[in-house]
C-alpha positions in Angstrom: -47.5 139.5 -84.9 -44.2 141.2 -84.6 -42.5 141.5 -81.3 -41.5 145.0 -80.3 -38.5 146.0 -78.2 -37.3 149.5 -77.6 -35.0 151.3 -75.3 -35.9 154.9 -74.5 -32.9 156.9 -73.4 -34.1 159.6 -71.1 -32.2 161.4 -68.3 -31.2 158.1 -66.8 -30.1 156.8 -70.2 -30.8 153.1 -69.3 -34.6 152.8 -69.5 -35.5 149.4 -71.0 -38.9 149.2 -72.7 -40.3 146.0 -74.2 -43.8 145.1 -75.4 -45.7 143.0 -72.9 -45.8 140.2 -75.5 -42.0 140.0 -75.6 -41.8 140.3 -71.8 -44.1 137.3 -71.4 -42.2 135.3 -74.1 -41.0 131.8 -73.3 -37.3 132.2 -73.4 -34.0 130.6 -72.2 -31.1 132.9 -71.7 -28.2 132.8 -69.3 -27.6 136.0 -67.3 -24.6 136.9 -69.4 -26.6 136.4 -72.6 -29.5 138.5 -71.2 -27.0 141.2 -70.4 -25.5 141.2 -73.9 -29.0 141.5 -75.5 -29.9 144.4 -73.2 -26.6 146.2 -73.9 -26.9 145.7 -77.6 -30.3 147.4 -77.8 -29.4 150.2 -75.4 -26.2 151.0 -77.2 -27.8 150.9 -80.6 -30.1 153.7 -79.6 -27.6 155.6 -77.5 -25.0 155.8 -80.3 -27.6 156.4 -83.0 -26.5 153.2 -84.8 -30.0 151.8 -84.7 -31.0 148.2 -85.3 -31.0 146.4 -88.7 -30.6 143.0 -90.1 -27.5 144.1 -92.0 -25.3 146.1 -89.6 -23.7 144.3 -86.6 -23.9 145.9 -83.2 -20.7 145.9 -81.1 -20.5 145.3 -77.4 -17.1 145.8 -75.7 -16.0 144.0 -72.6 -15.1 147.3 -71.0 -18.7 148.5 -71.5 -20.1 145.3 -70.1 -17.8 145.6 -67.1 -18.9 149.2 -66.5 -22.6 148.5 -66.6 -22.6 145.2 -64.6 -19.9 146.2 -62.2 -17.4 143.5 -62.8 -13.8 143.3 -63.8 -12.8 143.6 -67.5 -11.3 140.1 -67.3 -14.5 138.6 -66.0 -16.4 140.5 -68.7 -14.2 139.0 -71.4 -14.8 135.5 -70.1 -18.6 135.9 -69.8 -18.9 137.4 -73.3 -16.7 134.6 -74.8 -18.8 131.9 -73.2 -22.1 133.6 -74.2 -20.9 133.9 -77.8 -20.7 130.1 -78.0 -24.4 129.7 -77.1 -26.3 132.9 -77.9 -26.7 132.1 -81.6 -28.7 129.0 -80.8 -31.0 130.6 -78.3 -34.7 130.7 -79.3 -37.8 132.1 -77.8 -41.5 131.7 -78.5 -44.6 133.9 -78.0 -48.3 134.0 -78.8 -49.3 136.4 -81.5 -52.5 138.5 -81.5 -54.4 135.5 -83.0 -53.2 133.2 -80.2 -50.8 131.3 -82.5 -47.5 130.1 -81.1 -44.6 131.8 -82.9 -40.9 130.7 -82.6 -37.9 132.8 -83.3 -34.2 133.2 -82.7 -32.9 136.3 -80.9 -30.0 136.9 -83.3 -29.0 135.7 -86.7 -25.3 136.3 -86.5 -22.7 136.7 -83.7 -19.0 136.6 -83.4 -16.5 137.2 -80.7 -13.5 139.5 -81.6 -10.9 137.9 -79.4 -8.1 140.4 -80.1 -10.5 143.3 -79.4 -12.4 141.9 -76.4 -15.8 142.6 -78.1 -18.9 140.9 -79.5 -20.7 141.8 -82.7 -24.2 140.6 -83.2 -27.1 141.0 -85.6 -30.8 140.6 -84.5 -33.3 138.6 -86.4 -35.8 140.2 -88.7 -38.7 139.6 -86.2 -36.9 141.6 -83.5 -35.8 144.4 -85.8 -39.1 144.9 -87.5 -40.9 144.8 -84.2 -38.9 147.8 -83.0 -40.0 149.8 -86.1 -43.6 149.2 -85.2 -43.5 150.9 -81.8 -46.4 153.3 -81.7 -46.0 154.8 -78.2 -49.1 153.2 -76.6 -47.4 152.9 -73.2 -50.0 150.6 -71.6 -48.8 147.8 -73.8 -45.2 148.2 -72.7 -43.1 147.1 -69.8 -40.3 149.5 -68.9 -37.6 149.4 -66.2 -34.2 150.8 -65.5 -31.3 148.6 -66.7 -29.5 149.5 -63.5 -32.2 147.6 -61.5 -31.5 144.3 -63.1 -27.7 144.9 -63.7 -27.0 144.2 -60.0 -28.9 140.9 -59.9 -26.8 137.8 -59.8 -29.4 135.3 -61.0 -31.1 135.2 -64.3 -34.3 134.0 -62.6 -34.3 137.1 -60.4 -33.8 139.3 -63.5 -36.6 137.6 -65.4 -39.0 137.6 -62.4 -38.3 141.4 -62.0 -39.3 142.0 -65.6 -42.5 140.0 -65.2 -43.4 141.8 -62.0 -42.7 145.3 -63.2 -45.0 144.8 -66.1 -47.8 145.3 -63.6 -46.3 148.4 -62.0 -49.6 150.4 -62.3 -51.4 148.0 -59.9 -48.6 146.2 -58.1 -50.6 143.0 -58.5 -49.8 140.2 -60.9 -52.7 137.9 -61.8 -52.3 134.1 -61.4 -49.6 132.8 -63.8 -50.0 129.1 -64.8 -47.2 127.1 -63.4 -46.1 125.7 -66.8 -46.1 129.1 -68.4 -44.3 130.6 -65.5 -41.5 128.0 -65.7 -41.1 128.7 -69.4 -41.1 132.4 -68.9 -38.2 132.0 -66.4 -36.4 129.8 -68.9 -36.5 126.6 -66.7 -36.0 123.4 -68.7 -38.6 120.6 -68.6 -36.3 118.4 -66.6 -35.1 121.1 -64.1 -36.6 121.6 -60.6 -39.5 119.2 -61.3 -40.3 118.9 -57.6 -42.2 121.9 -56.3 -40.1 122.2 -53.1 -36.9 122.3 -55.3 -38.5 124.9 -57.6 -39.4 127.1 -54.7 -36.2 126.6 -52.7 -33.8 127.1 -55.6 -35.6 129.4 -58.0 -38.6 131.3 -56.7 -37.7 132.1 -53.1 -34.0 133.1 -53.8 -35.3 135.3 -56.7 -37.8 137.1 -54.5 -35.2 137.5 -51.8 -32.7 139.0 -54.2 -35.3 141.3 -55.8 -36.3 142.6 -52.4 -32.7 143.2 -51.3 -31.3 144.8 -54.5 -34.0 146.5 -56.5 -36.6 149.3 -56.1 -39.5 147.0 -55.3 -40.5 144.6 -52.5 -42.4 141.6 -53.6 -44.2 138.5 -52.2 -46.0 135.6 -53.9 -49.0 133.5 -53.3 -49.4 129.9 -54.5 -52.7 128.6 -56.0 -53.9 125.0 -56.2 -56.2 122.9 -58.2 -57.1 120.2 -55.7 -53.9 119.4 -53.8 -51.6 120.4 -56.6 -50.0 123.8 -57.0 -51.1 125.1 -60.4 -49.8 128.7 -60.4 -48.6 131.7 -58.6 -49.7 135.3 -58.2 -47.6 138.2 -56.9 -48.0 141.5 -55.1 -45.3 144.2 -54.9 -44.8 147.8 -54.0 -42.2 150.4 -54.7 -39.7 151.0 -51.8 -39.8 154.4 -50.3 -36.8 156.4 -51.4 -34.4 157.4 -48.6 -34.0 161.1 -48.1 -30.9 162.0 -50.1 -28.5 164.8 -49.4 -29.7 168.1 -50.8 -29.0 168.3 -54.5 -28.1 171.8 -55.6 -27.8 173.7 -58.9 -24.8 172.2 -60.7 -24.0 175.6 -62.3 -22.9 176.9 -58.9 -19.3 177.4 -57.9 -18.1 173.9 -56.9 -16.1 175.6 -54.1 -19.3 176.4 -52.4 -19.3 174.4 -49.1 -22.6 172.6 -49.8 -22.2 172.1 -53.5 -23.2 168.5 -54.5 -24.7 167.0 -57.6 -26.4 163.6 -57.2 -25.4 161.1 -59.8 -27.1 157.9 -60.8 -25.3 154.7 -60.2 -24.8 154.2 -63.9 -23.3 157.7 -64.2 -20.9 157.2 -61.3 -19.5 154.0 -62.7 -19.3 155.3 -66.2 -17.3 158.4 -65.2 -15.3 156.5 -62.6 -14.0 154.2 -65.3 -13.1 157.2 -67.5 -11.4 159.0 -64.6 -9.4 155.9 -63.5 -7.2 156.3 -66.6 -6.8 160.1 -66.5 -3.4 161.4 -65.4 -5.1 163.9 -63.2 -6.2 161.1 -60.9 -2.7 159.7 -60.4 -2.4 161.3 -56.9 -5.4 159.2 -55.8 -4.1 155.9 -57.1 -2.8 153.3 -54.7 -0.3 152.0 -57.2 -0.8 148.3 -57.0 -4.5 148.3 -57.8 -5.9 147.7 -61.3 -7.8 150.3 -63.3 -11.0 148.4 -62.4 -10.3 148.4 -58.7 -9.4 152.1 -58.9 -12.6 152.9 -60.8 -14.7 151.2 -58.0 -12.9 153.3 -55.4 -13.6 156.5 -57.5 -17.3 155.6 -57.8 -17.5 155.3 -54.0 -15.7 158.6 -53.6 -18.2 160.3 -55.8 -20.9 159.5 -53.2 -19.1 161.6 -50.6 -20.0 165.3 -50.9 -16.5 166.5 -49.9 -14.7 164.2 -52.3 -17.3 165.0 -55.0 -16.4 168.7 -54.7 -12.7 167.9 -54.7 -13.0 165.7 -57.9 -15.5 167.9 -59.7 -13.0 169.7 -62.0 -11.7 166.2 -63.2 -15.2 164.9 -63.5 -16.1 167.8 -65.8 -13.0 167.2 -67.8 -14.2 163.6 -68.2 -17.4 164.9 -69.8 -19.8 165.1 -66.9 -22.5 167.7 -67.0 -24.4 168.1 -63.8 -27.7 168.7 -65.6 -27.7 165.4 -67.5 
């Protein structure tokens, strides 16, 4: 009956893996709250801290800003607001016997105002669920955190999770309208009219997913009589654009065609580190903030010529081309 959540940190270091049971859970989280939960689980595994019901997990505003590409000030504000509501958030799911089970996400949370950080402790159901992972991948939903990090709507993020669960077929069977609304976290009194639901939730979510993620999706509505009773979905992976030739990172960076392709998460992570290094002072425009400077650096790292120029500083910041 336990829910299972796990984050596998492979070469991309931001692969989110959940059991399908958790992925289909009825839940209500704001986008900021969802981001905090995702980061807590990712960082617990990346730092080796692990998850327990005794030890708080810490999420810093700077880390939030790096991953979700926002300013540190905005990250502070989002986290502070989320701290006020996250503790009371609940979710429900059906266990293997078909019984409805209700649980909180976390049992403890506090905002460290003077440090710009949040500390939280997951509930026993979540923590014990993680320890029961047995590696049977067909029962899990997995996706890159970087795919949902760029989505601005929590409905888009949740719909992406629900779709990607069916990645092996690209076809999502009919989801009952009532279940679908609860899986998206829509309140009983919200968007009750179908045209409001489609215009303000479903269609904007599909549009944002198609524009910003690695899949292209479409939906079909199903009726019982004259009333829409559910939706099914089809989606396919977008073809990857041909990228500039990636060469052996062990080569001399002065070689004219030397270039190492970085993931978006890597670019922003190292750009934030480099923005505060004295070696980058010659590239600073003086009046810009560290965050603005970091965004410029991240864009510079996309350009092969600038990449070669900045590579010695990038290495000093800890980048290894074969990550």
